[in-house]
C-alpha positions as CSV (number, residue, x, y, z in Angstrom):
1,X,-78.3,70.8,51.5
2,X,-76.2,69.0,54.0
3,X,-73.5,67.3,52.9
4,X,-73.9,68.8,49.3
5,X,-70.1,69.3,48.9
6,X,-69.1,65.9,50.5
7,X,-67.7,62.9,48.9
8,X,-70.5,61.2,49.8
9,X,-73.1,62.9,48.4
10,X,-71.2,63.5,45.4
11,X,-70.4,59.9,44.5
12,X,-73.8,59.4,45.5
13,X,-75.4,61.4,43.1
14,X,-72.2,60.6,40.0
15,X,-74.8,58.2,38.5
16,X,-77.6,60.2,38.3
17,X,-75.7,63.1,36.7
18,X,-74.7,60.6,34.1
19,X,-78.1,59.4,33.2
20,X,-78.8,63.2,32.8
21,X,-76.1,64.9,30.7
22,X,-77.5,65.8,27.5
23,X,-75.5,63.6,25.3
24,X,-76.9,65.2,22.3
25,X,-74.3,68.2,23.0
26,X,-71.4,65.8,22.4
27,X,-71.6,66.4,18.7
28,X,-71.7,69.8,17.9
29,X,-69.1,70.1,21.3
30,X,-66.5,67.6,19.6
31,X,-66.6,69.5,16.6
32,X,-65.5,72.7,18.2
33,X,-62.4,70.6,19.7
34,X,-61.7,68.6,16.4
35,X,-58.0,68.9,15.4
36,X,-56.8,69.6,19.1
37,X,-54.3,66.6,19.4
38,X,-54.6,66.6,23.2
39,X,-57.1,69.3,24.1
40,X,-56.8,71.3,27.7
41,X,-60.0,70.9,29.9
42,X,-60.4,73.3,32.8
43,X,-63.2,72.0,35.0
44,X,-64.3,74.2,37.0
45,X,-65.7,73.6,41.1
46,X,-65.0,69.8,39.8
47,X,-66.0,68.4,43.2
48,X,-65.0,64.6,42.8
49,X,-64.1,64.6,39.5
50,X,-67.7,63.1,38.1
51,X,-68.5,65.3,35.3
52,X,-64.8,64.7,33.8
53,X,-65.2,60.8,34.5
54,X,-68.4,61.1,32.1
55,X,-67.1,63.2,29.9
56,X,-63.8,61.8,29.2
57,X,-64.3,58.6,27.5
58,X,-66.5,60.8,25.5
59,X,-64.3,62.7,23.4
60,X,-61.8,61.9,20.9
61,X,-58.5,60.6,21.7
62,X,-56.6,62.0,25.1
63,X,-57.2,65.0,26.4
64,X,-55.5,66.8,29.8
65,X,-58.0,68.2,32.4
66,X,-57.6,70.9,34.4
67,X,-59.4,69.5,37.9
68,X,-60.0,73.0,40.1
69,X,-61.8,73.4,43.2
70,X,-61.5,75.0,46.5
71,X,-61.3,72.3,48.9
72,X,-58.3,70.0,48.8
73,X,-59.8,66.8,49.8
74,X,-62.6,66.6,47.2
75,X,-58.7,67.5,44.7
76,X,-57.3,64.2,45.8
77,X,-60.3,62.2,45.7
78,X,-60.6,63.4,42.0
79,X,-57.3,63.2,40.9
80,X,-57.0,59.4,42.2
81,X,-60.3,58.8,40.1
82,X,-59.0,61.1,36.8
83,X,-61.3,59.6,33.6
84,X,-59.7,57.0,31.4
85,X,-57.2,57.5,29.3
86,X,-56.5,61.6,31.0
87,X,-54.1,62.9,32.1
88,X,-54.8,65.5,35.0
89,X,-53.6,68.2,37.1
90,X,-55.2,69.6,40.2
91,X,-55.0,73.8,41.3
92,X,-57.0,74.7,44.4
93,X,-59.2,77.3,42.9
94,X,-62.2,79.8,43.2
95,X,-64.0,80.0,40.1
96,X,-65.4,84.0,41.1
97,X,-61.4,84.9,40.5
98,X,-60.8,83.4,36.9
99,X,-59.1,85.8,34.4
100,X,-58.6,84.7,30.8
101,X,-55.3,84.5,31.6
102,X,-55.9,81.3,33.9
103,X,-56.9,80.0,30.2
104,X,-54.1,80.4,28.3
105,X,-54.0,77.2,26.3
106,X,-57.3,76.1,27.6
107,X,-59.6,74.2,25.0
108,X,-63.1,73.6,27.1
109,X,-63.8,74.9,30.1
110,X,-66.6,72.9,32.2
111,X,-68.3,72.7,35.1
112,X,-70.9,70.3,37.0
113,X,-74.3,72.2,39.0
114,X,-72.5,75.3,39.8
115,X,-73.9,77.9,38.1
116,X,-76.6,78.3,40.6
117,X,-74.1,78.9,43.8
118,X,-73.1,82.2,41.2
119,X,-74.6,85.9,40.7
120,X,-75.3,87.4,37.9
121,X,-72.4,89.7,38.1
122,X,-69.8,86.0,38.4
123,X,-71.8,84.2,35.6
124,X,-71.6,87.7,33.3
125,X,-67.7,88.0,34.2
126,X,-67.3,84.3,34.1
127,X,-68.5,84.6,29.9
128,X,-66.2,87.6,29.2
129,X,-63.1,85.2,30.4
130,X,-64.3,82.8,28.4
131,X,-65.2,85.3,25.6
132,X,-61.5,87.0,26.1
133,X,-59.7,83.6,26.0
134,X,-62.3,81.9,23.0
135,X,-62.9,79.2,25.0
136,X,-66.0,76.7,24.3
137,X,-67.8,76.5,27.6
138,X,-70.0,73.3,29.1
139,X,-72.4,74.1,31.6
140,X,-74.0,70.9,33.3
141,X,-76.8,70.1,35.5
142,X,-77.8,73.7,36.3
143,X,-81.2,73.4,38.3
144,X,-84.3,75.1,37.2
145,X,-86.6,75.1,39.8
146,X,-88.9,72.3,38.3
147,X,-89.8,69.4,40.7
148,X,-92.6,67.1,39.7
149,X,-93.4,64.5,42.6
150,X,-95.6,61.5,41.8
151,X,-97.8,60.8,43.4
152,X,-98.8,64.5,43.8
153,X,-99.2,66.3,47.0
154,X,-101.0,69.4,48.1
155,X,-97.9,70.7,49.4
156,X,-95.7,70.4,46.7
157,X,-95.6,73.4,45.2
158,X,-94.9,75.5,48.4
159,X,-91.9,73.3,48.6
160,X,-90.6,74.1,45.3
161,X,-91.5,77.7,46.2
162,X,-89.4,77.9,49.0
163,X,-86.9,75.7,48.1
164,X,-86.8,78.3,44.7
165,X,-86.5,81.5,47.5
166,X,-83.6,79.6,49.2
167,X,-81.1,79.5,46.2
168,X,-82.1,83.2,45.0
169,X,-81.2,84.1,48.7
170,X,-78.5,86.9,49.6
171,X,-75.7,85.1,51.4
172,X,-73.0,87.5,52.3
173,X,-74.3,90.6,50.5
174,X,-74.1,87.8,47.0
175,X,-78.1,87.6,45.7
176,X,-76.9,84.1,44.3
177,X,-79.0,83.2,40.7
178,X,-80.4,79.9,42.0
179,X,-82.8,78.5,38.7
180,X,-82.3,81.4,37.1
181,X,-78.8,80.5,36.1
182,X,-79.3,78.8,33.2
183,X,-80.5,81.6,31.2
184,X,-78.2,84.5,32.6
185,X,-75.5,82.6,31.5
186,X,-77.2,81.7,27.7
187,X,-77.8,85.6,27.5
188,X,-74.3,86.3,28.6
189,X,-72.8,84.1,26.0
190,X,-74.7,84.7,23.6
191,X,-74.3,88.8,24.4
192,X,-70.5,88.1,23.5
193,X,-71.0,86.3,20.3
194,X,-71.1,82.9,21.3
195,X,-73.4,79.8,19.7
196,X,-75.7,79.0,22.6
197,X,-77.3,75.8,23.3
198,X,-79.3,74.8,25.8
199,X,-80.7,71.2,26.1
200,X,-82.8,69.8,29.4
201,X,-80.7,67.6,31.6
202,X,-83.3,66.1,34.4
203,X,-83.0,63.9,37.0
204,X,-85.6,61.2,36.5
205,X,-85.6,59.6,40.2
206,X,-87.9,56.1,40.9
207,X,-87.6,53.4,43.4
208,X,-84.2,52.1,41.7
209,X,-82.7,55.3,43.3
210,X,-84.1,54.9,46.3
211,X,-80.7,56.2,48.6
212,X,-80.2,59.2,46.4
213,X,-84.0,60.0,46.4
214,X,-83.7,59.6,50.2
215,X,-80.8,62.2,50.4
216,X,-81.8,64.7,48.1
217,X,-85.1,65.0,49.8
218,X,-83.9,65.6,53.0
219,X,-81.8,68.9,51.5
220,X,-84.6,70.0,49.6
221,X,-87.0,70.1,52.0
222,X,-84.1,71.7,54.4
223,X,-83.6,74.2,52.9
224,X,-87.1,75.2,52.1
225,X,-87.7,75.3,55.6
226,X,-84.6,77.3,56.5
227,X,-86.4,79.7,54.0
228,X,-89.8,79.4,55.4
229,X,-89.8,77.8,58.4
230,X,-93.6,78.8,59.2
231,X,-94.7,76.4,56.9
232,X,-93.6,73.3,59.3
233,X,-92.8,70.5,56.2
234,X,-91.4,67.5,58.9
235,X,-94.9,65.9,58.3
236,X,-94.7,66.2,54.5
237,X,-91.0,65.2,54.4
238,X,-92.4,61.9,56.3
239,X,-95.0,61.3,54.0
240,X,-92.5,61.5,50.9
241,X,-90.0,59.3,52.2
242,X,-92.5,56.9,53.6
243,X,-92.9,56.9,49.6
244,X,-89.6,56.2,48.9
245,X,-89.3,53.4,51.2
246,X,-92.5,52.0,49.9
247,X,-91.0,52.3,46.5
248,X,-94.0,54.5,44.9
249,X,-92.7,57.6,44.7
250,X,-90.6,59.0,41.7
251,X,-89.2,62.7,40.7
252,X,-88.5,64.1,38.0
253,X,-85.6,67.7,39.1
254,X,-85.2,69.8,36.1
255,X,-81.7,70.6,34.9
256,X,-80.4,72.4,32.0
257,X,-77.0,71.4,30.5
258,X,-75.1,75.1,28.1
259,X,-72.6,74.9,25.7
260,X,-71.3,78.3,24.3
261,X,-69.0,77.9,21.3
262,X,-67.2,81.2,20.0
263,X,-66.3,80.5,16.1
């Protein structure tokens, strides 16, 4: 998706992300962190820091956040807009190189909208590293490949299928998981002895999110067209954008949140 990792895109989607996140995972998460005076949270691929700003105030007491991303500009933005009442530090890093030693002293590992960009082996390794460190993990807003648009259009299914195939594409020899990521991650953590809970966290977009819906549609259809250029989605996109501008389009975009606790 064009601009997928820009500060502008990440801050635009932040309110929809906040509304979507599965709040019922907070109770077991707080229980897992109980007794830690100032838990250390390592946010992988933190982007602009939206997950930290959402989760920080919902945890009990002060925390220390280690914000990690490959993009120094995003790290700078995240550090300048930290979660209320928390101390932060930033690190340039790559989630695929994380080790158990990196998690020494860490109580919680988090990420948002990240797992679909990893391979099956990389997700398995991430689960193994968390298991070795006995570190709780909260992975949010992983795409499920489920999109429902109202009113429906006969072409919707073809766009969904093409987009999901694009999400599962091979890049530089890496076969990305795309919408398979939540199930793969749940199985990987469960196999290592974690108590795993998965909850839906869908975006629900309507007239009040018109700017976000328009940007999401452009990226969604662009990825589908890149995967299946012979299907010529230009007319479809224009029809859908017209509906957004008219205030008649509603979209439900499926995501899942996963909590893994090692007892």
